[in-house]
C-alpha positions as CSV (number, residue, x, y, z in Angstrom):
1,M,25.7,-17.9,-2.5
2,K,22.1,-17.5,-3.7
3,P,20.5,-14.5,-1.7
4,L,17.7,-15.6,0.8
5,V,14.5,-13.6,0.1
6,S,12.1,-13.1,3.1
7,I,8.5,-12.7,2.2
8,L,6.7,-11.0,5.0
9,I,3.2,-11.0,5.6
10,P,1.3,-9.1,8.3
11,A,-2.3,-10.0,8.7
12,H,-5.5,-9.1,10.8
13,N,-8.8,-10.5,10.5
14,S,-7.8,-11.7,6.8
15,Q,-9.6,-15.3,7.0
16,L,-11.0,-14.8,3.6
17,W,-7.7,-14.1,2.0
18,I,-4.8,-15.2,3.9
19,A,-4.4,-18.6,2.2
20,D,-4.3,-17.0,-1.2
21,A,-1.5,-14.7,-0.1
22,I,0.4,-17.6,1.4
23,E,-0.1,-19.7,-1.4
24,S,1.2,-17.0,-3.8
25,A,4.2,-16.5,-1.6
26,R,5.0,-20.5,-1.6
27,A,4.5,-20.6,-5.4
28,Q,7.4,-18.1,-6.0
29,T,9.9,-19.6,-8.3
30,W,12.8,-18.0,-6.5
31,S,13.8,-21.2,-4.7
32,K,15.7,-19.8,-1.6
33,K,13.0,-18.1,0.3
34,E,11.2,-17.9,3.6
35,I,7.9,-16.7,4.6
36,V,7.1,-15.0,7.8
37,V,3.4,-14.5,8.7
38,V,2.5,-12.2,11.8
39,D,-1.1,-12.4,13.0
40,D,-1.8,-9.2,14.6
41,G,-4.3,-10.2,17.2
42,S,-7.0,-11.5,14.8
43,S,-10.4,-12.2,16.0
44,D,-11.5,-14.5,13.2
45,Q,-9.8,-17.7,11.6
46,T,-6.9,-16.0,10.3
47,L,-4.1,-17.5,12.7
48,Q,-5.6,-21.1,12.5
49,I,-5.6,-20.8,8.6
50,A,-2.1,-19.5,8.6
51,R,-0.8,-22.2,11.0
52,S,-2.2,-24.7,8.6
53,F,0.7,-23.8,6.3
54,A,3.5,-23.7,9.0
55,S,6.4,-25.7,7.8
56,E,10.1,-25.5,7.8
57,S,9.9,-22.5,5.1
58,V,6.7,-21.0,6.6
59,R,6.9,-19.4,10.1
60,V,3.8,-18.1,11.7
61,V,3.7,-16.0,14.8
62,T,1.1,-14.0,16.6
63,Q,0.7,-10.9,18.9
64,V,-1.6,-8.5,20.7
65,N,-3.3,-6.3,18.2
66,Q,-0.9,-3.3,17.6
67,G,-1.6,-2.1,14.1
68,A,-0.1,-3.0,10.6
69,A,3.4,-0.9,11.2
70,A,4.1,-3.0,14.4
71,A,3.1,-6.3,12.8
72,R,5.6,-5.5,9.9
73,N,8.3,-4.6,12.5
74,T,7.9,-8.0,14.1
75,A,8.0,-9.9,10.8
76,L,11.2,-7.9,10.0
77,S,12.8,-8.6,13.4
78,I,12.6,-12.4,13.0
79,C,13.5,-12.7,9.2
80,Q,16.7,-13.8,7.9
81,G,16.6,-12.7,4.4
82,D,19.3,-10.7,2.4
83,Y,16.1,-9.2,0.4
84,I,12.7,-8.3,1.7
85,Q,9.3,-8.9,-0.3
86,W,6.4,-7.4,1.6
87,L,3.1,-8.9,0.9
88,D,-0.1,-7.9,2.5
89,A,-2.7,-10.7,3.6
90,D,-5.3,-9.8,0.9
91,D,-3.0,-9.4,-2.1
92,I,-1.1,-11.9,-4.3
93,L,2.1,-12.1,-6.2
94,E,2.7,-13.4,-9.7
95,P,4.7,-16.7,-9.2
96,D,7.8,-15.3,-11.0
97,K,7.6,-11.9,-9.4
98,V,10.5,-12.2,-7.1
99,E,12.6,-13.9,-9.5
100,R,12.2,-11.4,-12.2
101,Q,13.4,-8.7,-9.7
102,M,16.4,-10.9,-8.2
103,R,17.6,-11.4,-11.9
104,K,17.9,-7.8,-12.3
105,L,20.3,-7.2,-9.5
106,D,23.4,-7.4,-12.0
107,D,22.0,-4.2,-13.7
108,C,21.8,-2.5,-10.3
109,P,24.7,-0.1,-9.3
110,S,24.6,-1.2,-5.6
111,K,22.7,-3.0,-2.7
112,R,21.1,0.5,-2.2
113,T,19.2,0.1,-5.6
114,L,15.5,-0.2,-5.1
115,L,13.4,-2.6,-7.2
116,S,9.7,-1.9,-8.1
117,G,7.3,-3.8,-10.2
118,A,4.0,-3.5,-12.0
119,W,0.7,-3.8,-10.3
120,A,-3.1,-4.1,-10.8
121,Y,-6.3,-3.9,-9.0
122,F,-8.3,-7.2,-8.7
123,I,-11.3,-8.4,-6.7
124,Y,-12.0,-12.2,-6.9
125,R,-10.9,-12.8,-10.5
126,K,-7.4,-12.2,-11.2
127,R,-7.5,-12.7,-14.8
128,K,-9.8,-9.5,-14.8
129,A,-6.9,-7.4,-13.5
130,R,-5.6,-4.6,-15.8
131,F,-2.1,-3.1,-15.5
132,S,-2.5,0.7,-16.0
133,P,1.2,2.2,-16.1
134,T,1.7,5.6,-14.4
135,A,4.5,8.0,-14.3
136,L,6.3,5.8,-11.5
137,W,6.6,2.9,-13.7
138,N,10.2,3.8,-14.7
139,D,13.7,4.0,-13.6
140,L,13.7,7.1,-11.5
141,T,16.1,9.0,-9.0
142,P,14.8,9.3,-5.7
143,L,14.1,13.0,-6.1
144,E,12.1,12.3,-9.5
145,W,10.1,9.6,-7.9
146,M,8.9,11.8,-5.1
147,L,8.2,14.8,-7.3
148,R,5.9,12.6,-9.3
149,K,4.2,10.8,-6.5
150,M,3.3,13.9,-4.7
151,G,2.8,16.3,-7.6
152,E,0.6,13.9,-9.5
153,N,-1.0,12.1,-6.5
154,L,0.5,8.7,-7.5
155,H,1.4,5.6,-5.5
156,M,2.9,2.2,-5.7
157,Q,1.5,-0.4,-3.5
158,T,3.3,-2.3,-0.7
159,D,3.9,-5.6,-2.7
160,N,5.7,-3.9,-5.5
161,W,8.8,-3.6,-4.0
162,L,12.1,-5.9,-3.6
163,V,14.3,-4.2,-0.8
164,S,17.9,-5.3,0.1
165,R,18.7,-5.7,3.8
166,E,21.3,-3.0,3.6
167,L,18.7,-0.6,2.2
168,T,15.8,-1.9,4.8
169,T,18.4,-1.1,7.7
170,A,19.2,2.2,6.5
171,A,15.5,3.1,6.2
172,G,14.7,2.1,9.8
173,P,11.5,0.8,11.0
174,W,7.9,1.3,10.1
175,D,6.5,4.1,12.1
176,V,4.1,2.8,14.6
177,R,2.2,6.2,15.1
178,L,0.9,6.0,11.7
179,W,-2.4,4.2,11.0
180,R,-3.1,5.7,7.7
181,D,-0.5,5.9,5.0
182,N,2.2,4.1,7.0
183,D,3.2,2.4,3.6
184,G,3.6,5.6,1.8
185,E,5.6,7.2,4.6
186,Y,7.9,4.1,5.2
187,F,8.7,3.6,1.4
188,S,9.4,7.3,1.2
189,R,12.2,6.6,3.6
190,V,13.3,3.7,1.6
191,I,13.4,5.8,-1.5
192,L,15.5,8.4,0.2
193,A,18.1,6.0,1.5
194,S,18.3,4.4,-1.9
195,D,20.6,5.3,-4.8
196,G,17.6,5.1,-7.3
197,I,14.7,2.9,-8.3
198,K,15.0,0.1,-10.9
199,F,11.6,-0.7,-12.5
200,V,11.0,-4.3,-13.4
201,P,7.8,-4.4,-15.6
202,D,7.3,-8.1,-15.8
203,A,7.7,-8.2,-11.9
204,K,3.6,-8.4,-11.0
205,S,1.6,-8.1,-8.0
206,Y,-2.3,-7.8,-7.5
207,Y,-3.9,-5.5,-5.2
208,R,-7.2,-6.7,-3.8
209,M,-10.2,-4.2,-3.8
210,A,-11.9,-5.9,-0.9
211,G,-14.0,-2.9,0.2
212,F,-14.8,-2.7,3.9
213,K,-13.3,-6.3,4.3
214,S,-9.8,-5.4,3.2
215,I,-7.1,-5.4,5.7
216,S,-5.9,-1.8,4.4
217,Y,-9.6,-0.3,5.0
218,I,-9.4,1.9,7.9
219,G,-12.5,4.0,7.9
220,R,-12.3,7.4,9.5
221,S,-11.5,8.6,13.0
222,N,-9.5,11.6,14.6
223,K,-6.5,8.8,15.1
224,K,-6.4,8.2,11.4
225,M,-6.9,11.9,10.3
226,E,-3.9,12.8,12.7
227,S,-1.9,9.7,11.2
228,L,-2.5,11.1,7.8
229,F,-1.5,14.7,8.9
230,L,1.6,13.3,10.3
231,S,2.2,11.4,7.2
232,M,2.0,14.5,5.1
233,K,4.1,16.7,7.3
234,L,6.9,13.9,6.9
235,H,6.4,13.8,3.2
236,V,6.9,17.5,2.8
237,Q,10.0,17.2,5.0
238,Y,11.3,14.4,3.0
239,L,11.0,16.0,-0.5
240,R,12.6,19.1,0.8
241,S,15.5,17.2,2.2
242,L,16.3,15.9,-1.3
243,E,16.2,19.5,-3.0
244,E,15.2,22.9,-1.5
245,S,14.0,24.7,-4.5
246,A,10.7,26.6,-6.1
247,R,9.9,23.4,-7.6
248,T,9.7,21.3,-4.7
249,R,7.9,23.7,-2.6
250,S,5.2,24.0,-5.4
251,V,5.0,20.1,-5.5
252,C,4.3,20.4,-1.7
253,I,1.6,23.0,-1.9
254,K,0.0,21.1,-4.5
255,Y,0.3,17.8,-2.5
256,I,-1.3,19.5,0.8
257,R,-4.1,21.0,-1.5
258,T,-5.1,17.5,-2.7
259,W,-5.3,16.0,0.6
260,L,-6.9,19.0,2.4
261,P,-10.6,17.8,1.8
262,E,-9.9,14.8,4.2
263,F,-9.5,17.3,7.2
264,H,-12.4,20.0,6.2
265,P,-14.4,20.5,8.0
266,Y,-13.9,17.7,10.6
267,R,-10.7,18.9,12.0
268,P,-10.3,22.9,11.7
269,D,-7.2,22.6,14.0
270,L,-5.4,20.5,11.4
271,V,-6.6,22.6,8.5
272,R,-5.1,25.6,10.2
273,E,-1.8,24.0,10.6
274,L,-1.8,23.1,7.0
275,E,-2.6,26.5,6.0
276,Q,0.5,27.5,8.2
277,I,2.6,25.1,6.4
278,A,1.5,26.2,3.0
279,R,2.3,29.8,3.8
280,G,5.7,28.7,5.0
281,L,6.1,27.4,1.4
282,G,5.0,30.5,-0.2
283,G,1.5,29.3,-0.9
284,E,-2.2,29.8,0.1
285,L,-5.0,27.2,0.5
286,E,-8.4,27.8,-0.5
287,K,-11.6,26.1,1.1
288,P,-12.1,22.9,-0.7
289,R,-14.8,22.6,-3.3
290,L,-16.9,19.8,-4.1
291,S,-17.7,18.8,-7.8
292,W,-20.7,20.0,-9.5
293,K,-22.5,16.6,-8.7
294,Y,-22.6,17.4,-5.1
295,N,-22.9,21.2,-5.0
296,W,-26.6,21.1,-4.8
297,I,-26.4,19.0,-1.6
298,V,-24.0,21.6,0.0
299,K,-26.3,24.5,-1.0
300,C,-29.4,22.7,0.4
301,F,-28.0,20.8,3.5
302,G,-24.2,22.2,4.1
303,W,-20.6,21.0,3.5
304,R,-20.7,18.4,5.7
305,L,-23.5,16.5,4.1
306,G,-22.2,17.3,0.5
307,R,-18.9,15.8,1.6
308,R,-20.3,12.8,3.2
309,A,-22.3,12.0,-0.1
310,Q,-19.0,12.4,-2.0
311,L,-17.2,9.9,0.0
312,L,-20.3,7.5,0.1
313,M,-21.1,7.2,-3.7
314,P,-17.8,5.9,-4.6
315,K,-17.9,3.2,-1.8
316,L,-21.4,2.3,-3.0
317,R,-20.2,1.9,-6.6
318,I,-17.1,-0.2,-5.3
319,S,-19.6,-2.4,-3.3
320,L,-21.7,-3.2,-6.3
321,V,-18.4,-3.9,-8.2
322,I,-17.3,-6.2,-5.7
323,A,-20.7,-8.0,-5.2
324,W,-20.8,-8.6,-9.0
325,D,-17.4,-9.9,-9.1
326,K,-18.0,-12.0,-6.3
327,A,-21.0,-13.5,-7.9
328,M,-19.3,-14.1,-11.3
329,Y,-16.5,-16.0,-9.5
330,L,-18.8,-18.1,-7.6
331,L,-20.7,-19.0,-11.0
332,E,-17.5,-19.7,-12.9
333,N,-16.1,-22.1,-10.0
334,R,-19.3,-23.8,-8.9
335,P,-19.1,-27.6,-8.9
336,V,-20.2,-29.1,-12.2
337,S,-23.1,-31.7,-11.3
338,S,-22.5,-35.4,-12.4
339,H,-25.2,-35.2,-14.9
340,F,-23.1,-32.6,-16.9
341,R,-19.9,-34.4,-16.2
342,S,-21.2,-37.4,-18.0
């Protein structure tokens, strides 16, 4: 029989985007599908909009706000699919995304094979999305995938994957302790439980850059820094479980160095723990340095203000890009007056 695919959409305060996400799920050309939307205690119109799509194939449930990982676990617990397609509430899928991956199942050695696909950033205008391949856009073993991800600071976003029920069960639930990088940690476990990754280049998804309104934007807090710290420790553990060698230890040290600025100087206790982990791997960590553009701020006003400026400037640039794309989108989609129609 044709396998059932469950498209699972966690949502929190996503009223601007949730309709687009559900529409892209409904538009999937793979006919045997179900869609499960879990509203995670939204305070806006997300639940009402989602419920307007409720039908035999679209199930909408709500729960008290518990975080993205808990919402995903709820969706997983009630779905019936043989395969799982995750979809964040501000992202969209190409109509044939699922079908292209399902058609590749005959090329997979077992149900433990994990299917990935291509993805691109967009804001409002999907046609402006540009697909930029990385070293992860290949058929890879679990070890090679983790080496490339951690060593080159790469990632695949949540919507890329298509996961069998067998592999999903083997990986276990989403970790509700994680408020930051919960998807990176979860799919690392999925990859560890797999017999390899099959990359399907024509299976496309779109990751929305929505700035401060994105459902994936979490800002900064001690809770989120602690979450990132836990995810990092787990990543190191996962990679070393695949291979204990000089190269995996070297990649782990490089990975820690990449993310160290997230904690310095805000959480010296976590910095000390990371230094201890690095020493256990045979390496040492240096005090993070800012690029030359921000060094003068450090010299005049100290590291904290320099780091704050380094974090703020990209956000300001992204905000301007988002504002421009929104303006162009509204201009391109404005109603044509009767005078011009005639």
